[in-house]
matplotlib code that plots the C-alpha trace (Angstrom):
import matplotlib.pyplot as plt

x = [89.4, 88.9, 86.4, 84.4, 84.3, 83.3, 80.5, 79.2, 79.2, 77.2, 74.7, 74.4, 73.8, 71.1, 69.4, 69.5, 68.1, 65.3, 64.5, 64.5, 62.2, 59.8, 59.8, 58.9, 56.1, 54.8, 54.9, 53.0, 50.4, 50.1, 49.8, 47.1, 45.2, 45.4, 44.1, 41.2, 40.3, 40.4, 38.1, 35.7, 35.6, 34.8, 31.9, 30.6, 30.9, 28.9, 26.2, 25.9, 25.2, 21.3, 19.3, 17.9, 14.2, 12.0, 10.0, 6.5, 3.8, 0.3, -2.9, -6.5, -9.4, -12.8, -15.9, -19.5, -22.8, -25.7, -26.2, -29.8, -32.2, -35.7, -38.3, -38.5, -34.7, -34.7, -37.4, -35.4, -32.3, -34.2, -33.7, -36.7, -35.0, -32.1, -33.8, -30.9, -30.2, -27.7, -27.0, -24.3, -26.4, -27.0, -23.2, -22.1, -21.2, -19.8, -17.7, -14.6, -14.4, -14.5, -11.9, -9.4, -9.0, -6.5, -9.3, -13.0, -15.6, -19.3, -22.1, -24.0, -27.5, -29.3, -29.2, -28.4, -30.7, -31.9, -35.3, -38.0, -36.4, -37.8, -37.3, -38.2, -38.7, -36.8, -34.3, -33.2, -31.4, -30.3, -26.8, -25.9, -25.6, -22.5, -21.0, -21.6, -20.1, -17.0, -16.9, -16.9, -14.1, -15.4, -13.1, -14.8, -18.3, -19.5, -22.3, -23.2, -26.3, -29.9, -31.0, -28.3, -30.8, -33.7, -33.6, -32.4, -29.2, -29.5, -29.6, -26.4, -24.7, -25.9, -25.0, -21.4, -21.2, -22.3, -19.9, -17.1, -18.1, -18.2, -14.7, -15.8, -14.2, -16.6, -16.5, -19.1, -21.0, -19.8, -21.0, -19.3, -17.8, -14.5, -14.7, -15.1, -12.5, -9.9, -9.1, -11.9, -13.9, -11.2, -10.2, -6.6, -6.3, -3.7, -4.7, -2.0, 0.8, -0.7, -2.1, -5.5, -7.4, -11.2, -13.8, -17.6, -20.5, -24.3, -26.4, -29.1, -31.2, -34.6, -35.9, -34.9, -33.3, -30.2, -30.4, -28.1, -26.4, -25.5, -24.5, -21.2, -22.9, -23.3, -21.1, -23.1, -21.7, -24.6, -25.4, -29.1, -29.4, -33.0, -34.1, -33.0, -29.7, -28.0, -25.6, -22.1, -20.5, -17.2, -15.7, -16.2, -15.0, -11.9, -10.9, -11.3, -9.6, -6.7, -6.5, -6.5, -3.5, -1.7, -2.0, 0.4, -1.6, -0.7, -4.2, -7.5, -10.8, -14.2, -17.3, -20.2, -24.0, -25.4, -27.4, -31.0, -32.5, -33.1, -31.1, -28.5, -26.2, -24.9, -26.4, -24.7, -24.5, -22.7, -20.1, -19.7, -19.2, -16.7, -14.7, -14.6, -13.4, -10.7, -9.5, -9.1, -7.2, -9.5, -7.9, -10.8, -14.5, -16.9, -20.5, -23.8, -27.6, -29.1, -30.0, -29.0, -25.5, -24.0, -20.9, -17.3, -14.8, -11.3, -9.7, -11.7, -9.5, -10.0, -8.3, -7.1, -7.1, -3.3, -3.9, -2.5, -4.7, -5.5, -7.0, -9.1, -11.0, -14.9, -17.4, -20.8, -22.8, -22.7, -26.4, -27.8, -25.7, -28.1, -31.6, -35.1, -35.4, -35.9, -38.0, -40.7, -40.8, -40.1, -40.7, -37.2, -34.6, -31.3, -32.3, -31.1, -27.9, -24.6, -20.9, -17.8, -15.5, -11.8, -9.3, -5.6, -3.6, 0.1, 2.5, 5.6, 8.4, 10.5, 7.8, 6.0, 2.7, -0.1, -2.4, -5.3, -3.4, -6.1, -9.9, -12.3, -15.6, -17.4, -21.0, -23.6, -27.3, -29.2, -31.5, -34.8, -35.8, -39.3, -40.9, -40.7, -37.5, -34.6, -32.0, -34.5, -31.9, -28.5, -26.0, -25.1, -21.8, -23.2, -20.3, -20.1, -23.9, -24.0, -21.1, -22.8, -26.0, -24.2, -22.4, -25.7, -25.8, -29.4, -29.4, -29.5, -29.7, -32.9, -33.7, -35.5, -32.6, -30.2, -32.2, -31.9, -28.2, -28.0, -30.0, -27.7, -24.6, -26.1, -26.9, -23.3, -21.8, -24.1, -23.7, -20.4, -18.6, -17.9, -14.2, -14.0, -15.8, -13.3, -13.5, -12.4, -9.6, -8.3, -8.4, -6.5, -3.9, -3.4, -2.9, -0.3, 1.6]
y = [-34.6, -34.3, -37.1, -35.3, -32.2, -34.2, -35.9, -32.6, -31.1, -34.0, -33.6, -29.9, -30.7, -33.2, -30.8, -28.0, -30.4, -31.4, -27.7, -26.9, -29.8, -28.8, -25.2, -26.4, -28.6, -25.7, -23.4, -26.0, -26.3, -22.5, -22.2, -24.9, -23.3, -19.9, -21.4, -23.1, -19.9, -17.9, -20.5, -20.4, -16.6, -16.8, -19.2, -17.0, -14.0, -15.8, -16.7, -13.1, -11.9, -11.4, -13.5, -11.4, -11.8, -10.4, -7.3, -8.1, -8.1, -6.8, -7.5, -6.5, -8.9, -7.3, -9.0, -8.5, -9.8, -11.8, -11.9, -12.8, -11.7, -11.3, -11.3, -7.5, -7.3, -10.1, -8.1, -4.9, -6.7, -7.8, -5.9, -6.8, -5.2, -7.7, -10.5, -10.5, -9.8, -7.5, -6.4, -4.0, -0.9, -2.1, -2.5, 0.7, 2.6, -0.3, -1.8, 0.4, -0.8, -4.4, -3.9, -2.1, -5.2, -8.0, -10.5, -10.2, -12.6, -12.7, -15.1, -16.3, -16.9, -18.1, -20.9, -20.7, -23.4, -21.8, -20.4, -20.1, -17.7, -17.2, -15.2, -16.0, -18.6, -20.7, -18.6, -19.0, -16.1, -15.5, -16.7, -13.0, -12.4, -14.6, -13.2, -9.6, -10.3, -11.6, -8.6, -6.1, -8.0, -10.7, -13.8, -16.3, -16.9, -19.1, -21.5, -23.0, -21.3, -22.1, -21.5, -23.8, -26.7, -24.5, -26.3, -29.7, -31.5, -30.6, -27.0, -27.3, -28.9, -26.3, -23.5, -24.7, -25.3, -21.8, -20.3, -22.2, -20.9, -17.3, -17.7, -17.5, -19.7, -21.3, -23.1, -24.9, -27.1, -29.9, -31.9, -35.3, -37.0, -36.9, -33.1, -32.8, -35.4, -33.7, -31.2, -31.8, -29.0, -26.4, -23.7, -22.3, -19.0, -16.4, -13.1, -10.6, -13.1, -14.4, -17.9, -18.2, -21.4, -20.8, -23.1, -22.6, -24.0, -23.4, -24.1, -25.8, -26.0, -24.6, -28.1, -29.5, -32.9, -34.0, -37.5, -40.0, -40.5, -36.8, -35.9, -34.6, -31.9, -29.2, -28.4, -28.1, -27.3, -28.8, -32.5, -31.7, -29.5, -30.7, -30.1, -27.6, -26.7, -26.4, -29.3, -28.5, -31.1, -30.9, -34.0, -32.6, -29.1, -30.3, -32.6, -30.1, -27.3, -29.6, -30.4, -26.7, -26.3, -29.2, -27.3, -24.7, -21.8, -18.4, -17.9, -19.9, -18.1, -19.7, -18.3, -19.3, -19.0, -18.7, -16.8, -15.5, -13.4, -9.7, -9.6, -6.8, -8.7, -12.2, -14.8, -17.1, -20.0, -17.8, -16.9, -20.6, -21.6, -18.7, -19.7, -23.3, -22.3, -20.0, -22.6, -25.1, -22.9, -20.3, -16.9, -15.1, -15.8, -14.2, -14.6, -14.2, -14.9, -12.3, -9.9, -7.0, -6.0, -7.6, -6.5, -6.8, -8.1, -7.3, -9.5, -12.2, -14.1, -17.7, -19.5, -23.0, -26.0, -25.6, -22.0, -20.4, -18.1, -17.7, -14.7, -14.4, -11.8, -12.1, -10.4, -11.8, -10.4, -7.7, -8.0, -7.9, -7.0, -7.8, -7.8, -6.3, -6.2, -2.9, -1.4, -0.9, -4.5, -6.5, -3.9, -4.3, -1.5, -1.8, -4.7, -2.3, -1.3, -3.1, -2.5, -3.6, -4.9, -4.4, -6.5, -5.7, -8.9, -8.8, -11.7, -11.3, -13.6, -13.3, -14.6, -16.7, -15.2, -13.6, -11.3, -8.9, -5.5, -3.1, -3.2, -0.7, -0.7, 1.3, 2.0, 1.1, 1.5, -0.9, 1.8, 0.8, 3.8, 2.4, 0.4, 2.0, 4.0, 3.5, 1.5, 0.7, -0.9, 0.7, -0.3, 3.2, 4.3, 6.2, 8.7, 9.4, 9.9, 12.3, 14.3, 14.7, 15.9, 18.3, 19.8, 20.4, 17.3, 16.0, 14.0, 10.7, 11.7, 13.6, 14.9, 11.7, 9.5, 11.7, 10.9, 7.2, 7.6, 9.2, 6.4, 3.8, 5.5, 5.6, 1.9, 1.1, 3.2, 1.8, -1.9, -2.3, 0.4, 4.0, 3.5, 1.1, 3.5, 4.1, 7.8, 7.6, 5.1, 7.2, 10.3, 8.5, 7.3, 10.9, 12.2, 9.6, 10.1]
z = [29.6, 25.9, 26.1, 28.7, 26.6, 23.6, 25.5, 26.8, 23.3, 22.0, 24.8, 23.9, 20.2, 21.1, 23.4, 20.8, 18.2, 20.5, 21.2, 17.5, 16.8, 19.5, 18.2, 14.7, 16.0, 18.1, 15.1, 13.1, 15.8, 16.1, 12.4, 12.2, 15.1, 13.5, 10.2, 11.9, 13.8, 10.5, 8.9, 11.8, 11.7, 8.0, 8.6, 11.4, 9.1, 6.4, 8.9, 10.0, 6.5, 6.3, 3.8, 1.1, 0.5, -2.3, -1.3, -0.1, -2.8, -2.5, -4.5, -4.4, -4.1, -4.9, -3.4, -4.3, -2.9, -4.2, -8.0, -8.9, -11.7, -10.6, -13.4, -13.7, -14.1, -16.8, -18.6, -18.4, -19.8, -22.9, -26.2, -28.5, -31.5, -31.4, -29.3, -26.9, -23.3, -21.7, -18.1, -19.1, -18.5, -14.9, -14.4, -16.0, -12.8, -10.8, -13.6, -12.9, -9.3, -10.5, -13.2, -10.9, -8.7, -9.4, -8.9, -8.4, -6.9, -6.2, -5.0, -8.1, -6.8, -9.8, -12.4, -16.1, -17.3, -20.5, -21.4, -20.1, -17.6, -14.1, -11.0, -7.4, -6.0, -8.5, -10.4, -14.0, -15.7, -19.3, -20.1, -20.8, -17.0, -16.9, -20.0, -18.9, -15.4, -17.1, -19.4, -16.5, -14.7, -12.5, -12.3, -10.0, -8.6, -5.8, -7.0, -3.6, -2.2, -1.4, -5.1, -6.7, -7.0, -8.3, -11.7, -10.4, -11.2, -14.9, -13.9, -11.9, -14.9, -17.5, -15.2, -14.8, -18.6, -19.3, -16.7, -18.4, -21.8, -20.4, -18.9, -15.2, -12.7, -10.2, -6.9, -4.8, -7.3, -9.5, -12.5, -11.6, -8.7, -10.5, -10.9, -7.2, -6.3, -8.5, -5.8, -3.2, -4.8, -4.2, -6.7, -6.3, -8.2, -8.8, -7.2, -8.4, -7.8, -4.5, -4.6, -2.9, -2.3, -2.6, -1.0, -1.1, 0.9, 1.4, 4.5, 2.5, -0.7, 0.2, 0.9, -2.6, -2.0, -3.8, -5.2, -3.6, -6.9, -7.1, -3.6, -4.9, -6.9, -4.1, -1.1, 2.1, 5.5, 7.5, 7.7, 8.2, 5.1, 4.6, 8.1, 10.8, 9.0, 12.3, 12.6, 11.3, 9.1, 11.0, 9.3, 5.8, 6.6, 8.5, 5.7, 2.9, 4.8, 5.6, 1.9, 1.1, 3.4, 1.7, -1.6, -0.1, -1.2, 0.3, 1.8, 2.2, 1.5, 2.2, 0.5, 2.6, 2.3, 5.9, 8.4, 8.5, 5.7, 6.4, 9.7, 9.9, 12.3, 12.3, 14.6, 17.1, 14.6, 12.1, 14.8, 15.7, 12.0, 11.5, 14.5, 13.4, 9.9, 11.2, 13.8, 10.9, 8.5, 6.9, 6.5, 4.8, 5.2, 2.7, 3.6, 1.8, 2.0, 4.3, 1.3, 3.5, 4.6, 7.8, 9.7, 8.8, 11.3, 10.0, 12.8, 14.4, 16.8, 17.9, 20.7, 19.8, 22.1, 22.8, 24.0, 20.9, 18.8, 15.1, 13.4, 10.2, 8.3, 8.1, 6.0, 7.1, 4.2, 1.5, 0.7, -2.8, -5.8, -8.7, -7.3, -7.5, -3.8, -2.1, 0.8, -1.7, -2.8, 0.3, 3.1, 4.5, 4.7, 2.9, 0.6, -2.2, -0.3, -1.0, -1.6, -3.4, -0.7, -1.4, 0.4, 0.1, 0.5, 1.3, 1.0, 3.1, 1.8, 4.9, 7.3, 4.7, 5.7, 3.7, 5.5, 4.9, 5.3, 4.2, 4.0, 2.4, 0.6, -2.1, -1.0, -3.7, -4.2, -6.5, -8.0, -9.5, -11.7, -12.3, -15.0, -18.4, -17.6, -19.9, -18.0, -15.2, -12.9, -12.2, -9.5, -8.5, -6.9, -3.9, -3.6, -7.3, -7.5, -4.6, -5.9, -9.3, -7.7, -5.4, -8.4, -10.2, -12.5, -12.2, -15.4, -13.4, -9.7, -8.9, -5.4, -4.7, -5.8, -3.8, -0.7, -1.5, -1.9, 1.5, 3.0, 1.4, 2.7, 6.2, 6.0, 4.9, 7.7, 10.4, 9.3, 7.6, 9.6, 8.6, 9.1, 6.1, 3.7, 0.9, 1.2, 4.8, 4.2, 1.4, 3.6, 6.3, 3.8, 2.5, 6.1, 6.9, 3.7]

ax = plt.figure().add_subplot(projection="3d")
ax.plot(x, y, z, "-o")
ax.set_aspect("equal")
plt.show()
């Protein structure tokens, strides 16, 4: 009997020991599971915490039209007393608009080949033009246009040497193959903290051939630059736009000399070229050559082969910025009407995109006050001039000049778009504030 009791007791002890052991193991499992769950929750919590990005940054790019120096302008810039040239009087009213921008560009449609100086048809301006442009705030000029070869290859070289000496960046023409090859002719610049890659091209050279040994010296977007100028060099443009993208700039801007002179709207070929550039990476297209303003398209959308779309900003032409042309000299309206185009660029660090977020322009009139007048040529701020006259100040703006200012304003509104006039954009901003 005692043996049976003892055996039963031993069995109970073993069973209790097993139960205790199982309980400990289960607790360990539960503890382990609880620990893993807590770690998982912590990881999830960390993943839910938003990534902090810097605030978007904005910058202003100012764009101006064709810079030439016809013979009457060169003569007006000359000071016989000092035997020097200066264009500062011509720039006096427009300088503040250039200086307020983070970066300013223009189309430099002349050569700087030294004396003797000449106007149309083969331009050569005094070096002072480049130095004065730098002085009033310009940073970069496009040197690819139909007058780039006016003084031959030596003129290209001396022009670039002078621009360098003046401190002006340049894009579109090159002194050596190595200079072009260094970055495939692309200039990447800092626009108020935003990196912009600039490229520049011309449709042709006014029939002036480029020697085979110097083909690198001028960027052309047509393969038939000596003939019809109507065959797009897709291979060159694709390769150079792809290289611009590889530089990881925030935006790509193409300065392009195109279209037909004295036409107020772009033609089909300009649209074709614009679409090709946008489809292959261009974000901003800044056109020139027509010598009159042509439209602004703040959002030109292109459908890509895969069905997706891409949008770019296009200014087809801003007309003449430094020029003797006017209705009186060439019998074409608005050849003395132009503007400073202001593009607000915004870089969004969260999306990684840089876009044109605001567009406006300052209407300008290139006023020719007549031979013998002090400061014969003045690039006039249309709004400032009209305001001065309306307030009774006739020191510079006579009734005749006032009517010219009105006509220039009308031209800007009809061609560039009234909605982009800086007075209207400022008014809209004030209303929404």
